[in-house]
LOBARO-746598 format. One line per 2 residues: number of its first residue (from 0); their letters; for each residue x, y, z of N, C-alpha, C, O. Coordinates in steps of 0.05 Angstrom, whole numbers, always signed. Layout:
N
NUM	A	X,Y,Z,X,Y,Z,X,Y,Z,X,Y,Z ~ ...
END
This chain:
71
0	RY	-1508,+5298,-1882,-1489,+5277,-1888,-1479,+5280,-1916,-1495,+5283,-1935 ~ -1453,+5280,-1919,-1440,+5284,-1945,-1420,+5262,-1950,-1406,+5253,-1932
2	VT	-1418,+5254,-1975,-1398,+5234,-1983,-1376,+5248,-1999,-1382,+5264,-2017 ~ -1351,+5243,-1991,-1328,+5256,-2004,-1304,+5238,-2003,-1303,+5220,-1987
4	GD	-1286,+5242,-2021,-1261,+5227,-2020,-1240,+5239,-2001,-1220,+5226,-1996 ~ -1246,+5263,-1991,-1228,+5276,-1972,-1230,+5264,-1945,-1251,+5253,-1937
6	SL	-1208,+5265,-1930,-1209,+5257,-1902,-1225,+5277,-1885,-1229,+5300,-1895 ~ -1233,+5270,-1861,-1247,+5290,-1844,-1228,+5313,-1838,-1238,+5336,-1836
8	GE	-1203,+5308,-1834,-1184,+5330,-1829,-1182,+5349,-1852,-1182,+5374,-1848 ~ -1182,+5339,-1876,-1182,+5356,-1900,-1207,+5372,-1902,-1207,+5396,-1909
10	TE	-1230,+5359,-1897,-1256,+5372,-1898,-1257,+5394,-1877,-1266,+5416,-1882 ~ -1248,+5387,-1853,-1249,+5406,-1830,-1233,+5432,-1837,-1242,+5454,-1830
12	AK	-1210,+5428,-1850,-1193,+5451,-1857,-1207,+5470,-1877,-1200,+5494,-1878 ~ -1226,+5460,-1892,-1240,+5477,-1912,-1265,+5491,-1900,-1275,+5510,-1913
14	LD	-1273,+5483,-1877,-1298,+5494,-1865,-1293,+5517,-1846,-1271,+5519,-1834 ~ -1312,+5534,-1843,-1310,+5557,-1824,-1313,+5547,-1795,-1333,+5536,-1788
16	PA	-1291,+5551,-1779,-1292,+5541,-1751,-1313,+5555,-1734,-1319,+5546,-1712 ~ -1323,+5578,-1743,-1344,+5591,-1728,-1371,+5577,-1732,-1390,+5582,-1716
18	VF	-1373,+5560,-1752,-1399,+5546,-1758,-1396,+5516,-1754,-1416,+5503,-1746 ~ -1373,+5505,-1760,-1370,+5476,-1759,-1350,+5468,-1737,-1330,+5482,-1732
20	FR	-1355,+5445,-1724,-1339,+5437,-1701,-1333,+5407,-1702,-1352,+5391,-1707 ~ -1308,+5400,-1699,-1300,+5371,-1699,-1305,+5361,-1671,-1289,+5365,-1653
22	CH	-1328,+5347,-1667,-1336,+5339,-1640,-1327,+5311,-1633,-1329,+5303,-1610 ~ -1316,+5296,-1652,-1308,+5268,-1649,-1291,+5260,-1672,-1291,+5274,-1693
24	KS	-1275,+5239,-1670,-1258,+5232,-1692,-1274,+5225,-1717,-1263,+5224,-1739 ~ -1300,+5219,-1714,-1316,+5211,-1737,-1337,+5232,-1745,-1352,+5227,-1764
26	YI	-1338,+5255,-1731,-1360,+5274,-1737,-1350,+5303,-1737,-1334,+5311,-1721 ~ -1361,+5318,-1756,-1360,+5347,-1757,-1389,+5356,-1757,-1404,+5347,-1773
28	IN	-1396,+5374,-1739,-1424,+5383,-1737,-1426,+5413,-1743,-1408,+5428,-1739 ~ -1450,+5420,-1753,-1457,+5448,-1758,-1468,+5458,-1731,-1488,+5449,-1721
30	LT	-1454,+5478,-1719,-1462,+5488,-1693,-1490,+5500,-1693,-1504,+5500,-1673 ~ -1499,+5511,-1716,-1526,+5523,-1717,-1548,+5501,-1719,-1571,+5508,-1716
32	AI	-1540,+5476,-1723,-1560,+5455,-1725,-1563,+5438,-1700,-1579,+5419,-1700 ~ -1549,+5446,-1678,-1552,+5430,-1653,-1579,+5435,-1641,-1587,+5458,-1636
34	ES	-1593,+5413,-1637,-1619,+5415,-1623,-1616,+5409,-1593,-1627,+5423,-1577 ~ -1600,+5388,-1587,-1595,+5382,-1559,-1570,+5365,-1556,-1561,+5353,-1576
36	IT	-1559,+5364,-1532,-1536,+5347,-1525,-1543,+5333,-1500,-1550,+5346,-1479 ~ -1542,+5306,-1500,-1549,+5291,-1477,-1527,+5270,-1470,-1514,+5260,-1488
38	PY	-1524,+5264,-1444,-1503,+5245,-1437,-1509,+5217,-1448,-1533,+5209,-1451 ~ -1488,+5203,-1456,-1490,+5176,-1466,-1466,+5161,-1455,-1445,+5160,-1468
40	GR	-1469,+5149,-1433,-1447,+5136,-1420,-1431,+5156,-1403,-1440,+5178,-1398 ~ -1407,+5147,-1395,-1391,+5163,-1376,-1376,+5186,-1390,-1374,+5208,-1379
42	WT	-1365,+5181,-1414,-1348,+5201,-1426,-1357,+5210,-1454,-1342,+5222,-1469 ~ -1382,+5205,-1460,-1393,+5211,-1487,-1420,+5224,-1485,-1435,+5219,-1465
44	YV	-1427,+5240,-1504,-1453,+5253,-1506,-1464,+5248,-1534,-1449,+5244,-1553 ~ -1490,+5250,-1537,-1503,+5248,-1563,-1513,+5276,-1571,-1526,+5289,-1555
46	VR	-1505,+5284,-1595,-1514,+5310,-1605,-1537,+5305,-1624,-1534,+5291,-1645 ~ -1561,+5315,-1618,-1584,+5313,-1635,-1584,+5338,-1653,-1582,+5360,-1643
48	LK	-1587,+5333,-1679,-1586,+5355,-1698,-1613,+5361,-1710,-1629,+5343,-1715 ~ -1619,+5387,-1714,-1644,+5395,-1726,-1647,+5385,-1755,-1627,+5385,-1769
50	GT	-1671,+5378,-1762,-1676,+5371,-1790,-1666,+5344,-1799,-1667,+5339,-1823 ~ -1657,+5327,-1781,-1647,+5301,-1789,-1652,+5281,-1766,-1653,+5288,-1743
52	KQ	-1653,+5256,-1773,-1655,+5235,-1753,-1627,+5224,-1746,-1624,+5208,-1728 ~ -1606,+5234,-1760,-1579,+5227,-1754,-1569,+5241,-1729,-1573,+5265,-1726
54	DA	-1556,+5226,-1712,-1543,+5238,-1688,-1513,+5237,-1691,-1503,+5222,-1708 ~ -1499,+5252,-1676,-1470,+5251,-1675,-1461,+5247,-1646,-1476,+5253,-1628
56	LI	-1437,+5237,-1643,-1426,+5234,-1616,-1406,+5257,-1611,-1394,+5267,-1629 ~ -1404,+5263,-1585,-1384,+5283,-1577,-1370,+5272,-1552,-1384,+5263,-1533
58	TH	-1344,+5273,-1551,-1329,+5264,-1528,-1332,+5284,-1505,-1339,+5307,-1510 ~ -1326,+5276,-1481,-1327,+5293,-1458,-1308,+5317,-1462,-1315,+5340,-1455
60	EK	-1284,+5311,-1471,-1264,+5333,-1476,-1275,+5353,-1496,-1272,+5377,-1491 ~ -1286,+5344,-1518,-1296,+5362,-1538,-1321,+5377,-1528,-1326,+5400,-1536
62	YE	-1337,+5364,-1511,-1360,+5376,-1499,-1352,+5400,-1482,-1364,+5422,-1484 ~ -1331,+5397,-1466,-1320,+5419,-1450,-1309,+5441,-1468,-1312,+5465,-1461
64	EL	-1296,+5434,-1490,-1286,+5454,-1509,-1309,+5470,-1521,-1308,+5494,-1523 ~ -1331,+5456,-1528,-1354,+5469,-1540,-1367,+5487,-1519,-1375,+5510,-1526
66	EG	-1369,+5479,-1494,-1380,+5496,-1473,-1364,+5521,-1470,-1375,+5543,-1467 ~ -1338,+5519,-1472,-1321,+5542,-1470,-1325,+5562,-1492,-1321,+5586,-1489
68	MF	-1332,+5552,-1516,-1337,+5570,-1538,-1362,+5588,-1534,-1363,+5610,-1545 ~ -1380,+5578,-1517,-1405,+5593,-1513,-1407,+5606,-1486,-1427,+5618,-1479
70	A	-1385,+5604,-1471,-1385,+5616,-1443,-1379,+5645,-1444,-1378,+5658,-1423
END
């Protein structure tokens, strides 16, 4: 978790897309830190990250995009 004056869009533009993924309008995750992804409701999933108790949300659309990256 980082605090910055930049918007998430500005931050996302500075990050390597091979390592970081915008999974939700409120979250950018480090792909190497994903521990698990579990369903949370009908159109949302919870991303559990290694080394932290903080979770992130991922939309169904972004989940499918992420799956395609690893297919």
